[in-house]
N, C-alpha and C positions, 0 to 999 in steps of 0.2 A: 504493500500500499504506499502510495506517495506520502512524503513528509510535509508537502507544501500546505495542504489544508490545515495541519496542526500548527505549523509555523505562522500561517496567516491569522488563525484564531489567537495565538499568543500575542502577535503584533497588535491586533485590534484590541485585545484585552488591555495590553499595556498602554495603548493610545488613549483608551477610555479612562483609565486610572490617572493618566497625565492630565487629561482635560479636567477631571474633577478637582485637581489641585490648583488650577488656573483661577486667580482671583476675578470675580465678576465686576470689580469696581474700577478696573483699569481704564475703561472707556477709550481704548486705543482706536476703535473703529466707530465710535459714535459720530453721528452727523448733526447733533443738536445738544445744547445744554439744557438741563432741566430747571430752568428758571422762567418764571412768568414774564412775558413782555408786556408791561403795563403802561408803556408810553415814556415820554422824556422825564428824567429826574428833575428836581428843583435846580434852577439856574445856579451854577457854581460860580458865575461871574469871573472866570478866568481870563476872558478876552483874549484867547490865543489866536494869533494870526494864522490863517490856513495857508498852505503852500500854493503856489501858482499852478503847479502841475503835480500830479500824483502818479504812482506806479500802477500797474495793472492789478496789483495785490501784494500785500506783505508776504514775505517768504514764510512758509510753514516749517516747523521743526517738531521733533518727537516730544511728546508730553513727558517722557521719562516714567520711572516706576513709582513716583511718589504723589500722583495726583489724588486729591479727595474731592468728591462731588458734594453739593449742597453746603458750600461754605457760608459763614455768616455774611449778611449784607452789611457792609461797613466800609469806611474810607480811611480809618486809622488802624493800622496793624500793629502799632508800637505797643509793647507789653510793659507793665509796671517795672520789671526787672531787666528790660532791654539794656544791653551794654554796647550795641553796635552804633556806628555813625548814623544819625538821622538822615533819611533821604526822602524828599518829596518827588514823587514820580507822577507826571501828568502829561497829557496830550490830547489828541483828537482822534476820533474814529470816523472814517470817511469812506466814500465810494471811489472807484477809480477816476471819476470825473471831479473829485474833490468836494463832493457835497456832504454835509455832515450826516451821520447816522444817529439820530436821536433815539434814546431808549435802548441802546445796544448794551448787553451785559459784558463787563470786563472782569474776568476772573483771574487773580494772580496768586502765586505761591512761591516761596523760596526758602532756603535753609536759614538757619539762625547764625549767630556770631561765632559759633563753634563748628560750622559746617554740617549741622544736623537738621533733618527735616522732622517735623512733628507729625507722626503717622497715626497718633491716637486721638489728637484734638485738632484745634484750628490755629495753633501758633504760627504767625506770618502766613495766614491764608485769609482770603476775603474776596468778595465780589461787590460790584456796584453797577449802576446803569448811567449811561451818558445823559447829559442835559440836552436841551434843544440845539445847542451849538455842536453837539457831538463830543463835548469835553468830558474828561474823567480826571480824578486826582486821587492818589493814595499817599498817606504818610506812613512811612515804614523805616526800616534801617537798610544799610547796605549788607547784603549777604556776603559771606566770605568764601574763600577757596575750600575745596575739598579734593581728595584724591582724583586725579584725572580730569577735573573740571575747573575752568575759570569761573570768575564771578558771573552769575547770571539770574535772571528772574523769569519764571515760567508764566505764560499767559494763555488764556483762551478768550477769544472775543467773538461775539456773534450778535448780528442785528436780527430783528424779526424776519427780514426778507433777504438776508445774506447767508452765505455759507459760513460754517464754523471755521475760525482760524485758530490753530493751536501752534504756538511758537515759543521762542525764548529771546530775551533781549540782553544785550551785553554792555560792559563799561569800557570806555575808550582808553582809560589810564591803566589798563592791564595788559599792555601790549605783548609782553613776553608770555604771559599765561594764556592770552587769547590765541597766540600763534601756536601754542603747544596743545590746545583743545581741539580734538579731531572733528567736532561738529560745529565749531564756531564759524559764523559767517559775518563779514564785515558790514553787510547791508542791514544787519540787526543791532548795530551799535546805537545806543541812545546818545543824545546830546547832553553833556554833563558839565556842571560847573560847581565849584565849591563856594559856599556862602558862609557868613558868620554863624549861621544856625545849623549848618551841616552841608548836605549835598542837595543839588537840584537837578533832576533829570527830565528829559522830554523825549517821548517817542510817540509818533503818530502811526496808527494802524489803517491800512487800507483793506477793505473787505470786498470780496467778489459777490455779485448777486447770485441768488439761487438759480440753478440751471432750470 
């Protein structure tokens, strides 16, 4: 009798066992965030000037292994015991023709000042919705380096009528570390400057319409 049916059954059994161990919260193949699109948020009064021209869409990148869905809706991620350098991150969410995407969800997460992710709670995790001008703003800290990765912030962005964008944004003053990071891309560098209160970063997201 041929051994192939037995081997096949063993392979299928092993594959089924492996599937059972895969987390269902990775959302690597999700096409939508599970947040209610309820319209534009209150005016943030950031008065950010929109660019004259936009790209066809911000480059996507992997979400990595540490995404958590259903984060708190908040704009301040700084914790009472935060020791990292304060960072204000803000920008616009737009269409490829530079029109604002009001009411888009912006969901961010990053490691702490020790290079660790909170996978049990929501430390340095949160989402918010853009205002009528397509503006968003988070107050957080600068994440630090950890093995194999330069400083970065993970982001998911989606408007009610746009495709989901999953990407990462980077810091321009980490040139050596950026060059050593295998997934770093220069088009995902934020504009960054140091202020008396910490760091100020800006990054604008361009979302593609739903097909």
